[in-house]
DRENNU-306173 format. One record per residue (C-alpha): residue number from 1; residue in three letters; chain; y negated, x, z. Coordinates in nm, 3 decimals. Layout:
N
  resi  resn  chain        Y        X        Z
   NUM   ALA      A        Y        X        Z
...
# end
This chain:
427
  resi  resn  chain        Y        X        Z
     1   MET      A  -15.678   13.771   11.401
     2   SER      A  -15.548   13.727   11.036
     3   ALA      A  -15.209   13.539   10.996
     4   LEU      A  -15.084   13.829   10.818
     5   THR      A  -15.115   14.077   11.127
     6   ASP      A  -15.074   13.813   11.403
     7   PRO      A  -14.726   13.899   11.563
     8   ASP      A  -14.671   13.529   11.677
     9   VAL      A  -14.700   13.427   11.314
    10   TRP      A  -14.457   13.699   11.190
    11   GLN      A  -14.228   13.599   11.479
    12   ALA      A  -14.230   13.216   11.374
    13   ARG      A  -14.160   13.314   11.020
    14   SER      A  -13.863   13.524   11.109
    15   ASP      A  -13.704   13.261   11.357
    16   ARG      A  -13.750   13.015   11.052
    17   LEU      A  -13.576   13.239   10.822
    18   ALA      A  -13.304   13.284   11.071
    19   ARG      A  -13.233   12.929   11.074
    20   LEU      A  -13.230   12.886   10.691
    21   VAL      A  -12.988   13.174   10.623
    22   LEU      A  -12.716   13.064   10.864
    23   LEU      A  -12.530   12.851   10.616
    24   PRO      A  -12.535   13.099   10.322
    25   MET      A  -12.418   13.387   10.542
    26   LEU      A  -12.138   13.139   10.669
    27   ALA      A  -12.055   13.055   10.297
    28   VAL      A  -12.061   13.434   10.190
    29   ALA      A  -11.812   13.516   10.502
    30   THR      A  -11.580   13.235   10.431
    31   ALA      A  -11.567   13.351   10.050
    32   LEU      A  -11.465   13.696   10.156
    33   ALA      A  -11.209   13.567   10.399
    34   VAL      A  -11.064   13.346   10.160
    35   LEU      A  -11.049   13.621    9.870
    36   GLU      A  -10.905   13.903   10.095
    37   PRO      A  -10.608   14.021    9.898
    38   PRO      A  -10.273   13.949   10.044
    39   GLY      A  -10.149   14.199   10.298
    40   GLY      A  -10.476   14.231   10.457
    41   HIS      A  -10.540   14.277   10.840
    42   SER      A  -10.662   13.941   10.859
    43   SER      A  -10.464   13.671   11.064
    44   TRP      A  -10.619   13.395   10.844
    45   SER      A  -10.280   13.329   10.678
    46   SER      A  -10.098   13.253   10.993
    47   VAL      A  -10.053   12.856   11.062
    48   GLY      A  -10.208   12.871   11.385
    49   HIS      A  -10.519   13.062   11.317
    50   GLY      A  -10.557   12.895   10.993
    51   SER      A  -10.592   12.547   11.158
    52   ILE      A  -10.808   12.691   11.404
    53   GLY      A  -11.001   12.870   11.141
    54   LEU      A  -11.072   12.569   10.943
    55   ALA      A  -11.201   12.379   11.231
    56   ALA      A  -11.413   12.665   11.359
    57   VAL      A  -11.573   12.712   11.018
    58   ALA      A  -11.636   12.322   10.983
    59   LEU      A  -11.801   12.315   11.349
    60   THR      A  -11.978   12.622   11.241
    61   ALA      A  -12.115   12.470   10.936
    62   LEU      A  -12.231   12.147   11.129
    63   TRP      A  -12.390   12.384   11.373
    64   ALA      A  -12.583   12.588   11.111
    65   ALA      A  -12.719   12.289   10.949
    66   GLY      A  -12.816   12.145   11.280
    67   MET      A  -13.017   12.482   11.347
    68   ASN      A  -13.254   12.387   11.091
    69   ARG      A  -13.405   12.141   11.315
    70   TYR      A  -13.400   12.375   11.601
    71   PRO      A  -13.783   12.468   11.670
    72   THR      A  -13.900   12.808   11.675
    73   THR      A  -14.167   12.745   11.951
    74   GLY      A  -14.182   12.570   12.280
    75   VAL      A  -13.818   12.599   12.356
    76   ALA      A  -13.718   12.617   12.741
    77   PRO      A  -13.576   12.951   12.843
    78   GLY      A  -13.259   12.760   12.977
    79   ALA      A  -13.214   12.592   12.623
    80   GLN      A  -13.264   12.915   12.455
    81   LEU      A  -12.969   13.072   12.652
    82   LEU      A  -12.745   12.774   12.586
    83   VAL      A  -12.804   12.798   12.192
    84   PHE      A  -12.740   13.174   12.194
    85   CYS      A  -12.422   13.136   12.385
    86   LEU      A  -12.295   12.858   12.166
    87   HIS      A  -12.384   13.048   11.842
    88   VAL      A  -12.213   13.385   11.970
    89   LEU      A  -11.918   13.191   12.097
    90   LEU      A  -11.888   13.024   11.760
    91   ALA      A  -11.941   13.361   11.578
    92   GLY      A  -11.684   13.512   11.805
    93   VAL      A  -11.430   13.270   11.734
    94   LEU      A  -11.458   13.309   11.370
    95   VAL      A  -11.447   13.690   11.384
    96   TRP      A  -11.115   13.648   11.593
    97   VAL      A  -10.989   13.436   11.301
    98   ASN      A  -11.099   13.654   11.044
    99   PRO      A  -11.312   14.008   11.082
   100   TRP      A  -11.501   13.904   10.760
   101   TYR      A  -11.688   13.668   10.956
   102   GLY      A  -11.877   13.949   11.104
   103   VAL      A  -12.101   13.872   10.818
   104   PHE      A  -12.202   13.569   10.987
   105   ALA      A  -12.188   13.689   11.335
   106   VAL      A  -12.493   13.951   11.252
   107   SER      A  -12.716   13.617   11.291
   108   GLY      A  -12.668   13.629   11.652
   109   TYR      A  -12.930   13.894   11.671
   110   PHE      A  -13.177   13.656   11.564
   111   PHE      A  -13.128   13.430   11.846
   112   ALA      A  -13.067   13.716   12.090
   113   ASP      A  -13.435   13.818   11.998
   114   GLU      A  -13.564   13.466   12.089
   115   LEU      A  -13.444   13.509   12.467
   116   PRO      A  -13.670   13.629   12.736
   117   PRO      A  -13.728   14.000   12.763
   118   VAL      A  -13.492   14.014   13.063
   119   ARG      A  -13.192   13.884   12.896
   120   ARG      A  -13.291   14.000   12.530
   121   LYS      A  -13.074   14.339   12.595
   122   ALA      A  -12.773   14.163   12.726
   123   GLY      A  -12.785   13.929   12.424
   124   PHE      A  -12.779   14.221   12.200
   125   ALA      A  -12.506   14.378   12.366
   126   LEU      A  -12.302   14.060   12.334
   127   VAL      A  -12.371   14.034   11.969
   128   ALA      A  -12.284   14.407   11.927
   129   ALA      A  -11.927   14.350   12.097
   130   VAL      A  -11.863   14.053   11.837
   131   LEU      A  -11.956   14.286   11.550
   132   ALA      A  -11.759   14.573   11.681
   133   ALA      A  -11.444   14.328   11.674
   134   SER      A  -11.537   14.257   11.297
   135   GLN      A  -11.579   14.644   11.195
   136   THR      A  -11.256   14.760   11.388
   137   ASN      A  -11.037   14.446   11.265
   138   GLY      A  -11.014   14.265   11.583
   139   TYR      A  -11.075   14.257   11.967
   140   PRO      A  -10.900   14.514   12.173
   141   THR      A  -10.582   14.390   12.343
   142   GLY      A  -10.514   14.700   12.571
   143   TRP      A  -10.615   15.055   12.653
   144   ASN      A  -10.555   15.220   12.325
   145   THR      A  -10.707   15.404   12.043
   146   HIS      A  -10.835   15.079   11.893
   147   THR      A  -10.994   14.990   12.216
   148   LEU      A  -11.162   15.329   12.215
   149   VAL      A  -11.308   15.286   11.872
   150   TYR      A  -11.395   14.945   11.947
   151   LEU      A  -11.610   15.074   12.231
   152   LEU      A  -11.757   15.337   12.027
   153   MET      A  -11.857   15.082   11.771
   154   ALA      A  -12.009   14.847   12.012
   155   CYS      A  -12.216   15.137   12.161
   156   PHE      A  -12.317   15.234   11.801
   157   ASN      A  -12.421   14.883   11.734
   158   MET      A  -12.594   14.852   12.043
   159   THR      A  -12.797   15.182   11.986
   160   ALA      A  -12.869   15.078   11.629
   161   VAL      A  -13.012   14.742   11.706
   162   LEU      A  -13.233   14.885   11.991
   163   LEU      A  -13.380   15.145   11.757
   164   MET      A  -13.432   14.895   11.479
   165   VAL      A  -13.607   14.654   11.726
   166   SER      A  -13.816   14.933   11.884
   167   LEU      A  -13.903   15.045   11.528
   168   THR      A  -14.000   14.683   11.441
   169   ASN      A  -14.202   14.627   11.741
   170   ARG      A  -14.382   14.966   11.688
   171   VAL      A  -14.479   14.852   11.311
   172   MET      A  -14.581   14.515   11.448
   173   THR      A  -14.794   14.674   11.693
   174   GLN      A  -14.956   14.906   11.424
   175   ASN      A  -14.987   14.607   11.171
   176   THR      A  -15.152   14.409   11.448
   177   GLU      A  -15.384   14.709   11.548
   178   ARG      A  -15.457   14.773   11.179
   179   GLY      A  -15.530   14.401   11.140
   180   ARG      A  -15.768   14.422   11.427
   181   MET      A  -15.937   14.706   11.305
   182   VAL      A  -15.981   14.544   10.967
   183   GLU      A  -16.133   14.245   11.123
   184   GLU      A  -16.382   14.458   11.331
   185   LEU      A  -16.472   14.630   11.009
   186   GLY      A  -16.533   14.309   10.838
   187   GLU      A  -16.735   14.187   11.107
   188   THR      A  -16.930   14.531   11.108
   189   ASN      A  -16.977   14.487   10.735
   190   ARG      A  -17.100   14.150   10.780
   191   ARG      A  -17.348   14.238   11.042
   192   LEU      A  -17.467   14.539   10.840
   193   GLN      A  -17.542   14.306   10.539
   194   ALA      A  -17.727   14.096   10.761
   195   SER      A  -17.921   14.384   10.902
   196   MET      A  -17.987   14.518   10.538
   197   ALA      A  -18.108   14.162   10.442
   198   GLU      A  -18.340   14.164   10.747
   199   ASN      A  -18.459   14.518   10.683
   200   ALA      A  -18.527   14.413   10.314
   201   GLY      A  -18.738   14.135   10.455
   202   LEU      A  -18.913   14.383   10.710
   203   HIS      A  -18.963   14.632   10.423
   204   ALA      A  -19.115   14.366   10.206
   205   GLN      A  -19.337   14.277   10.480
   206   LEU      A  -19.441   14.625   10.543
   207   LEU      A  -19.513   14.665   10.190
   208   VAL      A  -19.773   14.345   10.195
   209   GLN      A  -19.906   14.514   10.530
   210   ALA      A  -19.948   14.864   10.367
   211   ARG      A  -20.109   14.700   10.057
   212   GLU      A  -20.367   14.507   10.277
   213   ALA      A  -20.433   14.818   10.481
   214   GLY      A  -20.488   15.009   10.162
   215   ILE      A  -20.718   14.751   10.052
   216   VAL      A  -20.918   14.765   10.387
   217   GLU      A  -20.920   15.146   10.367
   218   GLU      A  -21.063   15.145   10.017
   219   ARG      A  -21.330   14.887   10.138
   220   GLN      A  -21.416   15.125   10.430
   221   ARG      A  -21.422   15.422   10.190
   222   LEU      A  -21.649   15.238    9.948
   223   ALA      A  -21.879   15.103   10.224
   224   GLY      A  -21.909   15.461   10.375
   225   GLU      A  -21.991   15.633   10.040
   226   ILE      A  -22.254   15.358    9.958
   227   HIS      A  -22.397   15.403   10.304
   228   ASP      A  -22.382   15.778   10.267
   229   THR      A  -22.513   15.820    9.905
   230   LEU      A  -22.669   15.488    9.740
   231   ALA      A  -22.821   15.338   10.049
   232   GLN      A  -22.984   15.682   10.175
   233   GLY      A  -23.067   15.761    9.806
   234   LEU      A  -23.220   15.435    9.761
   235   THR      A  -23.429   15.452   10.106
   236   GLY      A  -23.550   15.802    9.973
   237   ILE      A  -23.661   15.670    9.630
   238   VAL      A  -23.830   15.399    9.814
   239   ALA      A  -24.013   15.617   10.029
   240   GLN      A  -24.121   15.853    9.749
   241   LEU      A  -24.244   15.557    9.527
   242   GLN      A  -24.470   15.429    9.821
   243   ALA      A  -24.599   15.779    9.874
   244   ALA      A  -24.668   15.791    9.509
   245   ARG      A  -24.849   15.457    9.516
   246   GLN      A  -25.062   15.602    9.824
   247   ALA      A  -25.132   15.931    9.613
   248   ARG      A  -25.219   15.766    9.285
   249   HIS      A  -25.566   15.877    9.285
   250   ASP      A  -25.413   16.243    9.301
   251   GLU      A  -25.246   16.306    8.984
   252   ALA      A  -25.063   16.614    9.099
   253   GLU      A  -24.932   16.461    9.411
   254   TRP      A  -24.848   16.135    9.252
   255   GLY      A  -24.652   16.313    8.977
   256   ARG      A  -24.480   16.515    9.248
   257   HIS      A  -24.356   16.197    9.420
   258   LEU      A  -24.252   16.045    9.106
   259   ASP      A  -24.042   16.356    9.015
   260   LEU      A  -23.885   16.348    9.348
   261   ALA      A  -23.805   15.987    9.324
   262   THR      A  -23.648   16.049    8.961
   263   SER      A  -23.447   16.337    9.114
   264   LEU      A  -23.305   16.121    9.373
   265   ALA      A  -23.215   15.852    9.146
   266   ARG      A  -23.038   16.088    8.912
   267   ALA      A  -22.844   16.246    9.202
   268   ASN      A  -22.752   15.909    9.359
   269   LEU      A  -22.623   15.792    9.007
   270   THR      A  -22.393   16.093    8.997
   271   GLU      A  -22.274   16.040    9.358
   272   ALA      A  -22.191   15.672    9.287
   273   ARG      A  -21.969   15.782    8.988
   274   ARG      A  -21.811   16.049    9.219
   275   SER      A  -21.751   15.779    9.481
   276   VAL      A  -21.586   15.528    9.244
   277   ARG      A  -21.365   15.830    9.127
   278   ALA      A  -21.287   15.937    9.492
   279   LEU      A  -21.419   16.275    9.459
   280   ARG      A  -21.568   16.511    9.741
   281   PRO      A  -21.956   16.554    9.744
   282   GLU      A  -22.096   16.742    9.444
   283   GLN      A  -22.288   16.993    9.684
   284   LEU      A  -21.953   17.119    9.795
   285   GLU      A  -21.810   17.177    9.445
   286   GLN      A  -21.992   17.508    9.369
   287   ALA      A  -22.110   17.597    9.712
   288   THR      A  -21.952   17.672   10.073
   289   LEU      A  -22.006   17.432   10.362
   290   THR      A  -22.271   17.675   10.510
   291   GLU      A  -22.462   17.685   10.164
   292   ALA      A  -22.438   17.294   10.104
   293   ILE      A  -22.581   17.205   10.446
   294   GLY      A  -22.844   17.469   10.404
   295   ALA      A  -22.933   17.329   10.058
   296   LEU      A  -22.928   16.958   10.230
   297   THR      A  -23.143   17.071   10.500
   298   ARG      A  -23.437   17.201   10.271
   299   SER      A  -23.392   16.913   10.034
   300   TRP      A  -23.428   16.672   10.295
   301   SER      A  -23.737   16.845   10.457
   302   GLU      A  -23.917   16.847   10.129
   303   GLN      A  -23.861   16.492   10.081
   304   SER      A  -23.930   16.365   10.451
   305   SER      A  -24.204   16.600   10.505
   306   ILE      A  -24.020   16.709   10.832
   307   PRO      A  -24.000   17.062   10.904
   308   ALA      A  -23.617   17.129   10.932
   309   GLU      A  -23.416   17.460   11.015
   310   PHE      A  -23.055   17.543   10.954
   311   GLU      A  -22.860   17.815   11.113
   312   ALA      A  -22.506   17.923   11.094
   313   THR      A  -22.327   18.107   11.355
   314   GLY      A  -21.959   18.272   11.393
   315   THR      A  -21.781   18.379   11.083
   316   PRO      A  -21.756   18.123   10.833
   317   LEU      A  -21.367   18.027   10.753
   318   PRO      A  -21.264   17.799   10.473
   319   ALA      A  -21.218   17.488   10.661
   320   GLY      A  -21.052   17.258   10.388
   321   PRO      A  -21.209   17.007   10.156
   322   ASP      A  -21.151   16.719   10.398
   323   VAL      A  -21.316   16.879   10.699
   324   GLU      A  -21.603   17.011   10.486
   325   ALA      A  -21.676   16.687   10.338
   326   ALA      A  -21.670   16.508   10.676
   327   LEU      A  -21.927   16.757   10.821
   328   PHE      A  -22.126   16.727   10.538
   329   ARG      A  -22.154   16.366   10.562
   330   VAL      A  -22.211   16.370   10.912
   331   ALA      A  -22.508   16.604   10.832
   332   GLN      A  -22.641   16.361   10.555
   333   GLU      A  -22.608   16.081   10.814
   334   ALA      A  -22.767   16.239   11.114
   335   LEU      A  -23.080   16.357   10.892
   336   ALA      A  -23.111   16.010   10.744
   337   ASN      A  -23.126   15.862   11.109
   338   VAL      A  -23.367   16.123   11.206
   339   ALA      A  -23.593   16.033   10.892
   340   LYS      A  -23.556   15.630   10.975
   341   HIS      A  -23.578   15.617   11.345
   342   ALA      A  -23.645   15.947   11.539
   343   GLY      A  -24.027   16.003   11.459
   344   ALA      A  -23.937   16.354   11.503
   345   SER      A  -24.175   16.658   11.420
   346   LYS      A  -23.893   16.903   11.366
   347   VAL      A  -23.510   16.930   11.331
   348   HIS      A  -23.280   17.185   11.386
   349   LEU      A  -22.907   17.198   11.253
   350   THR      A  -22.641   17.441   11.363
   351   LEU      A  -22.294   17.503   11.206
   352   SER      A  -22.087   17.695   11.456
   353   TYR      A  -21.728   17.883   11.365
   354   LEU      A  -21.537   17.929   11.675
   355   ASP      A  -21.186   18.046   11.702
   356   ASP      A  -21.047   17.705   11.692
   357   THR      A  -21.318   17.488   11.638
   358   VAL      A  -21.595   17.402   11.380
   359   LEU      A  -21.916   17.242   11.565
   360   LEU      A  -22.230   17.089   11.379
   361   ASP      A  -22.530   17.016   11.598
   362   VAL      A  -22.820   16.809   11.459
   363   ALA      A  -23.110   16.829   11.713
   364   ASP      A  -23.459   16.647   11.661
   365   ASP      A  -23.758   16.632   11.899
   366   GLY      A  -23.810   16.258   11.830
   367   VAL      A  -23.850   15.936   12.060
   368   GLY      A  -23.491   15.945   12.178
   369   PHE      A  -23.327   15.622   12.310
   370   ALA      A  -23.197   15.490   12.625
   371   PRO      A  -22.810   15.530   12.697
   372   ALA      A  -22.831   15.152   12.769
   373   ARG      A  -22.933   15.068   12.403
   374   ARG      A  -22.696   15.319   12.257
   375   ALA      A  -22.435   15.030   12.140
   376   GLU      A  -22.733   14.854   11.993
   377   SER      A  -22.825   15.152   11.782
   378   ASP      A  -22.456   15.237   11.698
   379   GLY      A  -22.453   15.084   11.350
   380   TYR      A  -22.239   15.147   11.047
   381   GLY      A  -22.381   15.510   11.008
   382   LEU      A  -22.242   15.635   11.340
   383   ALA      A  -21.936   15.418   11.330
   384   GLY      A  -21.860   15.581   10.980
   385   MET      A  -21.913   15.939   11.134
   386   ARG      A  -21.665   15.864   11.407
   387   ARG      A  -21.424   15.736   11.165
   388   ARG      A  -21.446   16.044   10.954
   389   LEU      A  -21.396   16.279   11.258
   390   ASP      A  -21.116   16.078   11.403
   391   ARG      A  -20.901   16.134   11.116
   392   LEU      A  -20.910   16.491   11.137
   393   SER      A  -20.854   16.468   11.534
   394   GLY      A  -21.240   16.533   11.576
   395   THR      A  -21.504   16.398   11.802
   396   LEU      A  -21.864   16.296   11.767
   397   ASN      A  -22.106   16.305   12.079
   398   LEU      A  -22.451   16.172   12.112
   399   GLU      A  -22.713   16.282   12.386
   400   SER      A  -23.038   16.131   12.397
   401   THR      A  -23.322   16.084   12.653
   402   PRO      A  -23.637   15.847   12.583
   403   GLY      A  -23.918   16.096   12.477
   404   TYR      A  -23.701   16.415   12.465
   405   GLY      A  -23.499   16.343   12.132
   406   THR      A  -23.154   16.314   12.027
   407   THR      A  -22.872   16.567   11.943
   408   VAL      A  -22.580   16.485   11.732
   409   ASN      A  -22.269   16.692   11.796
   410   ALA      A  -21.964   16.674   11.561
   411   THR      A  -21.647   16.889   11.651
   412   VAL      A  -21.342   16.945   11.450
   413   PRO      A  -21.040   17.160   11.556
   414   MET      A  -20.939   17.450   11.333
   415   GLN      A  -20.583   17.341   11.332
   416   ALA      A  -20.711   17.000   11.172
   417   ALA      A  -20.899   17.207   10.906
   418   VAL      A  -20.584   17.400   10.824
   419   HIS      A  -20.309   17.101   10.845
   420   ALA      A  -20.505   16.777   10.785
   421   PRO      A  -20.344   16.582   10.511
   422   SER      A  -20.582   16.536   10.204
   423   LEU      A  -20.797   16.223   10.225
   424   GLY      A  -21.010   16.303    9.934
   425   ALA      A  -21.356   16.094    9.938
   426   THR      A  -21.200   15.835   10.159
   427   GLN      A  -21.343   16.073   10.454
# end
């Protein structure tokens, strides 16, 4: 707790101040008594009282000087009571000599406040009685009007000092509570600053992680686009060039294969540029998903010389650019796998619009594969298709049996089609 709000610190300062003002208060009271005009009610001028007064003043002055060395803490309760009684006795004698010494008698409240709680009120009452004598020009000598006034004044003094002590204690309690709250707020602020510093560090770490994740995501996007466009296109170009070499004696067939290779090269150059700019497939720019997959099926059949059919069922609905791009790439990858691995004699593609789902099935009658070899055949193409669909809450299933072909099934919920965040060409 701060020294400004610690009640023990304030009490020690108050007690030290009380000891320092004893001599000044005694000097002021003596000056007032000496300067009192002749004919006053003081008994200072009487010979007997004057001698007693001078002795009392001298003794009290020594007492006040000695009080400067009186400790403010660590005093036994018995010693505190003895000091208080001696102080009040001296003050009472001085008031008896001259009422102006009530100025000095007020200091008795300071010593009464240092008493234990069980004796404190009695000490206040005793000091109040001495001050009442000062205020009523002497102690009572019998039951008369002066005595009544004295008692009323003593009660007033007692009530006033108790109210003042209560108010002072309340203010000290409030200050103590306020100081505690200030310290708690300070501690909270320190913790908040530490937390903010820690959060700043975490934020910086998250930025680094996000940057690294963005780099990885962009690499995966480019890898997927290269696989879906350039790799497949180059494979098609190589196939057409090989076919042209075999048909070099047939000028018409030779030219047809060269034209197909040239067309594939141009198309893949365009797709490469679009991939760098993170755009959706060109086939979907001017056509619906149904039209784009239909055109893809016909083009692939012409290039691969494998009969392929496309069928659309249900009511076509706008599926959103991300979903359409993902399903189109799945169709591309599935057809590319058929051309490379299936050895199929025909392929059938079906795009189905249900109430809450879009489905794409690509079925071939090729050699198929055993489930045990599925992990071995699950190359980048299948992994890329799954990643695309996972981002849209979709699924990818493969069904295959050796000798009976393979079916690729892609499913995307319609709510994903409507609410999926725009992923651009990263799909």
